[in-house]
Each structure stands twice: as structure tokens, then as C-alpha cells.
C-alpha positions as CSV (number, residue, x, y, z in Angstrom):
1,M,128.4,43.1,120.2
2,P,128.5,46.3,119.6
3,S,126.7,49.2,121.7
4,F,124.5,51.1,120.7
5,D,126.7,54.6,120.0
6,E,129.0,52.3,118.1
7,E,126.4,51.4,115.5
8,F,124.4,54.8,115.4
9,S,127.3,57.0,114.6
10,V,126.2,60.5,113.1
11,Q,129.2,61.7,110.9
12,L,128.8,65.2,112.3
13,H,132.1,66.4,110.5
14,S,130.8,65.8,107.0
15,I,127.5,67.7,108.2
16,F,129.6,70.6,109.5
17,K,131.8,70.0,106.5
18,D,128.9,71.3,104.0
19,L,127.7,74.1,106.4
20,R,131.5,75.4,106.9
21,R,131.4,75.9,102.9
22,E,128.1,77.3,102.8
23,W,128.8,79.9,105.6
24,V,131.8,80.8,103.9
25,A,130.6,81.2,100.2
26,Q,127.0,82.9,101.4
27,K,129.0,86.3,102.1
28,E,132.2,88.2,100.4
29,G,134.8,88.2,103.1
30,R,134.0,85.0,104.8
31,T,137.1,82.7,105.4
32,Y,137.1,79.6,106.9
33,G,139.1,81.6,110.0
34,K,136.3,83.9,110.1
35,L,134.3,80.7,110.7
36,A,136.7,79.5,113.6
37,E,136.4,82.9,115.2
38,H,132.8,82.9,114.8
39,C,132.7,79.4,116.9
40,G,135.3,80.2,119.4
41,V,137.5,78.1,118.2
42,S,141.1,77.8,116.5
43,R,141.2,77.5,112.9
44,Q,142.8,73.8,113.2
45,R,140.0,73.2,115.3
46,C,137.2,74.1,112.9
47,S,139.3,72.1,110.4
48,Q,139.4,68.9,112.3
49,W,136.1,69.3,112.8
50,A,135.2,69.4,109.5
51,T,137.4,66.3,108.5
52,G,137.0,64.3,111.4
53,T,141.2,64.0,112.2
54,D,142.0,62.6,115.2
55,N,137.8,61.5,115.5
56,R,137.3,65.2,116.6
57,Q,133.2,65.8,116.1
58,P,132.2,69.1,116.2
59,P,129.7,69.7,119.2
60,W,125.6,69.6,118.5
61,G,126.2,73.7,119.4
62,A,128.3,74.6,116.8
63,V,126.3,72.3,113.9
64,L,122.8,73.9,115.3
65,L,124.3,77.5,115.3
66,L,125.2,77.3,111.7
67,C,121.8,75.7,110.7
68,Q,120.1,78.8,111.6
69,E,121.8,81.0,110.4
70,L,121.7,78.9,107.3
71,N,118.5,78.0,107.5
72,Y,118.9,74.2,107.7
73,E,118.1,71.2,109.2
74,V,119.7,68.6,110.6
75,I,117.5,64.7,109.7
76,V,118.3,62.1,111.8
77,K,117.3,58.7,111.1
78,P,118.2,55.4,112.1
79,K,120.8,54.6,108.8
80,G,122.3,58.7,110.1
81,A,121.8,62.2,109.4
82,R,121.7,64.5,106.5
83,L,121.4,68.3,105.6
84,R,117.8,69.8,104.4
85,K,117.1,73.5,103.8
86,K,114.2,74.4,105.8
87,Q,110.5,75.3,104.0
88,T,109.3,78.5,104.1
89,S,105.8,78.5,104.5
90,A,103.5,81.5,102.7
91,A,101.8,83.5,105.3
92,S,98.2,83.4,104.9
């Protein structure tokens, strides 16, 4: 019988890949290399986080950092996780 961790595996690499693409596209001059520096890792490690190579997953801290900067949130449900743009509320 598979363990809970095996049954419920959030594919953080696909979430990180989307955030990485958004981060680079958001401002001129941003590159994947600059994102790696921003996250404090090598370009290779940052790439592995995005592709899942060698079963490497980005740490939640890196995902949440980019979510905060890009105004996204991670929605986690039993069948997986996805990104959603945060809703802005109008000031009353």
C-alpha cells in the first residue's frame, strides 16, 4: 500500500516553472540566471527545480517567495496543487 506521501505528491516543479516564466517576463532584463541568484542557488539547480530533473523539487520557500512577489497563491487540494492570481479587494 502506498504511503500518504507517495499518493499525494504536489508537483512543485511545474508550479515553480510557471512562476519562473512569469518572473522573467514581468520586467525587462530579467533572466533565468538572475532568478537563480535571487533564489540563492546555481542556474543548474534553478533549472532542475523547474524541470524536476533528478527528482529535485524546489523548496516551498522559493515557491512562496515568487508567489508573494508576483501576487499569486498556491491552491492545494487532494488531487494536486495549482497557481491562482490573488484577488485584489477594493478599499471601502
